[in-house]
C-alpha positions, 0 to 999 in steps of 0.5 A, spaced: 494 888 476 487 889 478 483 895 477 483 900 482 476 903 485 477 909 481 478 904 475 471 901 477 467 907 477 471 910 471 474 916 474 480 919 475 484 919 482 483 927 483 475 926 481 471 930 486 465 927 490 460 930 485 463 927 479 464 920 483 456 920 485 455 922 478 459 916 475 456 911 480 449 913 478 450 912 471 454 905 472 448 903 477 443 904 472 447 901 466 448 895 470 442 894 475 440 887 476 433 889 474 436 891 467 441 885 467 441 878 469 447 874 470 452 872 476 457 877 472 452 883 472 451 882 480 458 881 481 460 887 477 454 891 481 457 889 488 464 892 486 461 898 483 457 899 490 464 897 494 468 902 490 462 908 491 462 906 499 469 907 499 470 913 495 464 917 497 467 917 504 472 922 505 476 918 511 475 911 507 478 915 501 484 918 504 486 911 507 485 908 500 489 913 497 495 912 502 494 904 500 495 906 493 501 910 494 504 905 498 504 900 493 507 904 488 513 906 493 514 898 494 514 897 486 519 903 485 524 900 491 524 893 488 526 896 481 531 900 484 534 894 488 534 890 481 538 896 478 543 897 483 544 889 483 545 889 475 550 895 476 554 892 482 555 885 478 557 889 471 562 893 475 565 887 479 565 883 472 570 889 469 574 889 475 575 881 475 577 882 468 582 887 469 585 884 475 586 877 472 589 878 466 594 873 464 601 873 462 599 869 456 595 874 453 601 879 453 605 874 449 599 873 444 599 880 443 607 880 442 606 874 437 601 878 433 605 884 432 611 879 430 607 876 424 605 883 422 612 885 422 614 879 418 608 880 413 611 888 412 618 885 410 622 887 416 628 883 418 627 878 424 633 882 427 629 889 426 623 887 429 624 881 433 624 882 441 623 877 446 616 875 447 615 878 454 615 874 460 619 868 456 619 864 463 611 864 463 608 857 464 601 854 463 598 855 470 595 850 474 588 848 474 587 851 481 590 858 479 585 859 473 579 858 478 578 865 480 572 867 484 567 871 481 566 876 486 570 878 492 567 876 499 565 883 501 562 884 494 558 877 495 555 879 501 553 885 499 550 882 493 547 877 497 544 882 502 541 886 496 538 879 493 535 877 500 532 884 500 529 884 493 526 877 495 523 879 501 520 885 498 517 881 493 514 876 498 511 882 502 508 885 496 505 879 494 502 877 500 499 884 501 496 884 494 493 877 496 490 880 502 487 886 499 484 881 493 481 876 499 478 883 502 475 885 496 472 878 495 469 878 502 466 885 501 463 883 495 460 877 498 458 881 504 454 886 500 451 880 496 449 877 503 446 884 505 442 885 499 439 878 500 437 879 507 434 886 506 429 883 501 428 877 506 427 882 512 422 885 508 418 879 505 419 874 511 420 878 517 418 872 522 423 868 519 429 873 519 427 875 526 428 867 528 434 866 524 437 873 528 435 870 534 437 863 534 443 864 530 441 859 525 441 861 518 444 868 519 449 871 524 446 872 531 444 879 532 439 880 538 438 887 536 436 886 529 431 880 532 428 885 537 427 890 532 423 885 527 419 882 533 417 889 535 415 890 528 411 883 527 408 884 534 405 891 532 402 888 526 399 882 529 396 887 534 392 891 529 389 884 526 387 881 532 381 876 532 374 877 534 375 875 541 381 879 541 387 874 541 393 874 537 395 869 532 401 864 533 406 868 530 404 874 534 405 870 540 412 868 538 414 875 537 411 877 544 414 871 547 421 872 544 421 879 546 419 877 553 426 873 553 430 878 550 428 883 556 428 877 561 435 875 560 438 881 558 440 879 550 442 885 547 439 890 552 439 891 560 435 886 564 428 889 565 423 884 568 418 889 568 418 889 560 419 882 560 412 881 564 408 885 559 410 882 553 409 875 557 402 877 559 400 879 552 402 873 549 399 868 555 393 872 554 392 869 547 394 862 549 401 862 549 403 856 553 411 857 554 409 865 556 404 862 561 409 857 564 414 863 564 410 867 568 408 862 573 415 860 574 417 867 575 411 869 580 412 862 584 420 863 585 421 863 593 424 868 597 424 874 592 421 880 592 417 878 586 414 872 589 406 872 588 403 865 590 396 868 588 399 870 581 403 863 580 397 859 582 393 863 577 397 862 571 398 854 573 391 854 573 390 857 566 396 853 564 393 846 566 386 848 563 389 849 556 388 844 551 390 842 544 385 846 540 389 852 542 396 850 540 399 847 534 405 843 534 410 842 528 413 835 530 412 830 535 417 833 540 413 839 541 407 834 543 411 831 548 414 838 551 407 840 551 405 834 555 411 835 560 409 842 561 401 840 563 403 835 567 408 839 571 403 845 571 398 840 574 403 838 580 405 845 582 398 848 582 396 842 587 402 844 591 400 851 591 393 849 593 395 846 599 399 852 601 394 857 600 388 859 605 381 858 602 380 865 601 387 866 598 385 860 593 378 863 591 382 870 590 387 866 585 382 862 581 378 869 580 384 872 577 
């Protein structure tokens, strides 16, 4: 049987919260990964953390104590069922012997008594009595085959056996589920510890993983938190020209997407525009394209052809020197974006008046 959470922390089930905390601190110092290396130590430390998380929370500890009591009750029920089954079988065996005593058994007793009388010197006339049931004959084979249990008792024994089997199956399944939960909790704690370290050392990689769902469960709230942290750090380290580097631009652009599309937060284009503009001013091409598309949308309350022309014009003026790519696909997308920007800028140029065109170019 696997150890309970109390056994893991080496405390009794009646231990107070203060004793549990003291035991956890002692075990944490003894088995901390920094002091002990190896997979077994890490697994043991994960079990200690899981035990402390449950036993230090009054509600979780109460639920766990109830589950322990339930397992003990099921074991007692199984033992009581087995004992009742043995008692019923014993009583039925005794009853069968009493009910099915054969006549030849009585005859055998008579012959034994006769032999004893002959050995003691009694005359045959004084001691001899006719054997009981002198007309007895050897029963047929079918008559000797008496049922072990009566139909009623057989049904009771069968029902008790089925109940015991079902109880054993349910108990085994429940124990297997609990074991699976313990393994899953241990793995989850280990993964959580790795991600905490990952978030601290490489926040941009962790943020991208949370945002895209590649390498970590998709979580826009954690991604937004990390992108805000990155953006704040990059604002503090701007270049002499007041520009933010590419990691900062990516963080600002992703923040704009989160607010524009309502990913984990209510849609808010005011915040999205602020993040997009900050990234675009540092030369982020996708942010420029998003702003140009937003302002050029027809028949909306945010349509602004002058602003759209301004961003398409800035986008068309961007060159490879201000944007780097990690693959050929990025280069192809860059050229498609610039070609589309040139086309849409020329379309807007034909729709604007000369005065509006001068104002748009000066924005």
